N, C-alpha and C positions, 0 to 999 in steps of 0.2 A: 616428481613421482610419475608413474607410467599411467596411472588411472585415479579417478576421483574417489574419495573416501565417501560412500554413500551415508555414512553417519555425520558428516560435517556440515554440506551446504544446507542452508535454509532460503538463499535468495540468489538469483543470477542475472546477469546483464551481458550485452555483448556487442560488438559493432566494429566495423573496417577490420576485421580479422583479429581481433582480440575478445576473448571469451573469460568472464570472471565468474567465481561462485565464492560464497562464503556462509558463515555461521556462527555457531557458539563457541568457536574453539579459537578465537582472537586470530585466524588464519584466514587468508585468501587462497583460492587456487586459480591460476592463470594459465591459459591455454590459446594458442594461436591455430590450432586443429581439432580441438575438443576430443584428443586422443591422450596426447601427452600433456601433462599438468605440472605447474611450478607452484611450490608454497611461497607465499610471502606473508609477513608478520602484519597484523593489525593492532592498533592501539586498544581496541574494545571490540566485543562480540557484535557481529554484522547482523542487522535486522532487514534492511533494503539496500538496493544499490541502483544507481542511473547512471548512463553515460551522457556527458554533453558534448559540445563541440570540441573543446580542448581539455576538459577535466571529468573528473568522476566524483559524483556526491552520494554519500552512504548515509544510513541510519545506523549508529552503533553506540550500543550502550546508553542509549536515552540522548544522544546528541547528534549534531549534523556535522559530518566530517567531510573535507574535500581533498582531492590531490589529483595533481597532473600526471605521475607516473605510477600509481598504485603502489608506490613504495614509502613516499613521504606524505604522512596526513597531518592536516590541521584542523582544528576545532572551530568553525565558523560561528559569526556572531548571530544571535537571534534577538529579538526585541524584549525578551525576558530572559533571565538566567535560572529561572525556576518555573515549575508548573507544566507546561506542555509535554505530553508523552508523544512521541514520535513514531509512527507506525511504517509509514511507507514514502517513497521518493520516486518521481517520474519526471522527464524531461520531453520538452516538445516546442517547436516555434522558438528556440533561443531561451526558453525559460524552464528552470526548475520549480516543481512542486511538491512541497512536503506535506503530509495528512497526519492528522492524529487526533488528541483531544486533551483537555486540561487535567487530565488523571485517568488512571487505568479503570476499565469496567469494572463493575462490582455486580453480583446477582441482582440485586434490586436496586441498583443506582447507575446512572452514567452522567457523566459531566459533559460539559458542552465540547462540541466538536471544534477542531480547529484546521485551518489551511493556510500554509506559508507559500510565498513565492519570491523567486529571486532570479534576477538576470545575469548575475556574475557568481554565483555560488558562495559568495561572501557575505553580503549584506541580505537580509530577509525581512520581508514584511507580511502582515497579518491581511488574509483576504476577507472581506466583509460578507461574512454569512450568518450574522447574528440573526437576521430576519428570516432565514429557512427553517426555524425551531430544529436544528440539527443538535442531536445529542447522542453521545457514544464515541468510541474510538473509530475514526476512518482507516481500516486496516490495509487496504489496497487500492490502487490507482493505476492508469495508464494513459497513453495518449496515442491517438490514431485517427486518421482522417480529419485533421483539423481541430480535434477535441480533447480536452481533457475529461477524464471519466474517473469517478471514485464510488465505491460501493459503501453505504451506511445503512446496515440492517437491512429493512425492506425497501428501501429507497436507493436511487441511482442519484449522482450529483454530477452535472454537466457543466463545462465551461469551455468557451473558444480561446480565452486567453489566460486562465488559471487566476483571475481575479475576480470577474463577475461569475456568480455560480447559480445554477436553477435546480431545484430538486424535482426528480421523476419518480413516481411511486411505482412499486414492482407489481406484477399481476396479482390480483387477490387470491389469497391462501399460500402465496410463496413467500418463504423467509430465507434471504440469502445467507450464506455462511461466512461471509466477508474475506474469503480466500482468494478469489480472482476477478477480474473483469476483463473484457475484450471488446474492441470496436473494428470489427471486420467491414469494410465498405460501408462505413457510418452507421451502421446498426449496433445499438448498444446491448450488450450483453453483462448479466452477473454470473458470477461462477461460484465453484466449490462445490456446493449440491443444493438445488432449491428443493426443499421439503415442505410438506403440508403444514399448515397452522394447526400447533396443538389443539386449539378449541375446536377447530373443525373436526379433527380426528376424534375427540371426545364426543361431539354430537353425533359423528357417525356412528361409534361403537354404542350410544344410547339409542338410537334409532333401530340399530340390528337386535340390541337385547329385548326392545319393545316388541320387535316382530316375532321373535322367539316365544315370547311369552303368550302371544294371542293364539 
């Protein structure tokens, strides 16, 4: 097709003159110029995508899948065949990193977060993040300036190797919406839309009403 369907893609990746996007239609769109796009089938809906040195890794239908040619996909091995919910994948320094949690987020409950890493896109290992007090789906991650960065609620998780992670708190009153993160020139940023803490907003409204009553 000559143009990208805006209702289809939810994630994209590209390198070395190949650009790829996909979403909920079990279809990839691939381009070499970002103008003309070719459709390719996927075995499952696509949630996140990353390019490695010789292959691609995607989060699709709750599984980690890999391909060398964007045409033939295989489901990779993970330490457990049930449980983790996978949300994002990124690549850096020869290593893939996948983030998620041990279940979908619910309004009043979050399960322990998970981070997996792999050097071959086939065999995956859990990063030891149990001491970070990390709960909830880690929905986005990236790699730049020699660092892996992931956004989890009001916190940013950072790692130089994808295995050992540290947690950094966001500025007071900010709640990141889990949708993006970026590391320009080593500066860590969270994205989506930082918004005021609802508790602070309620307190501000109360103070305003009290002033009006005086």
